[in-house]
C-alpha positions in Angstrom: 97.8 78.2 69.9 100.1 75.9 71.8 102.3 77.0 74.7 104.9 75.1 76.7 104.3 75.5 80.4 107.5 74.8 82.3 107.3 72.1 85.0 109.9 72.5 87.7 111.4 69.9 90.0 110.3 71.3 93.4 113.4 70.0 95.1 116.1 71.4 92.8 114.2 74.1 91.0 115.5 72.7 87.6 113.3 72.2 84.6 111.7 68.7 84.9 109.6 68.9 81.8 107.0 71.0 79.9 103.2 70.6 79.6 101.7 71.6 76.3 98.7 73.8 76.9 96.2 75.3 74.5 94.9 78.8 74.3 92.5 80.2 71.8 92.6 83.9 70.9 89.2 85.6 71.1 88.4 89.3 70.1 86.0 89.6 73.0 87.9 87.8 75.7 91.6 88.2 74.6 92.3 84.5 75.4 90.0 81.6 75.9 91.5 78.9 78.1 91.4 75.3 77.1 88.6 74.1 79.4 86.2 76.6 77.8 86.8 75.8 74.2 87.3 72.0 74.8 83.6 72.0 76.0 82.6 73.7 72.7 84.8 71.3 70.7 83.0 68.4 72.3 79.6 69.8 71.4 80.6 70.5 67.8 82.3 67.1 67.4 85.7 68.8 66.8 87.3 67.3 69.9 89.1 64.4 68.1 90.5 66.6 65.2 91.6 69.2 67.8 93.2 66.6 70.0 95.0 65.0 67.0 96.3 68.4 66.0 97.6 69.2 69.4 99.4 65.8 69.7 100.9 66.2 66.2 102.1 69.7 67.0 103.6 68.6 70.3 105.4 65.7 68.7 106.7 67.9 65.9 108.1 70.4 68.4 109.8 67.7 70.3 111.3 66.3 67.1 112.6 69.8 66.1 114.3 70.1 69.5 115.9 66.7 69.1 117.1 67.6 65.6 118.6 70.8 67.1 120.4 68.6 69.7 118.4 70.3 72.5 118.0 68.0 75.5 114.5 68.1 76.6 113.0 66.6 79.7 109.5 65.1 79.6 106.7 66.6 77.6 103.1 66.2 78.8 100.0 66.5 76.7 96.5 66.1 78.1 94.3 63.6 76.2 90.6 63.3 76.4 88.8 60.1 77.3 87.5 60.0 73.8 91.1 60.2 72.4 92.1 57.3 74.7 89.5 55.0 73.2 90.7 55.6 69.6 92.5 52.6 68.0 94.6 55.0 66.0 96.0 56.9 69.0 99.4 55.2 69.2 99.9 55.4 65.4 99.1 59.1 65.4 102.1 59.9 67.5 105.3 60.6 65.5 108.1 58.1 66.3 110.9 59.7 68.3 
């Protein structure tokens, strides 16, 4: 599941942006934070599909806000080193 974590301007206290974070529900642990299941995704070769899904979802949310005429500040999404080396990375981001 994706969540938007507010990023505040420390001088004004106003919203400066949001960081998209990932949490995975777990029956045993309630919520598994990103750093734990990212390691599993790397081992199971699911990191690239997971990263692609996260980026697509974040871009889709941003587009929905634009369509609703909501003015959004910056949106941040963490990328893995493996994602950064993919030649299809730029094309996978929806045009804004």
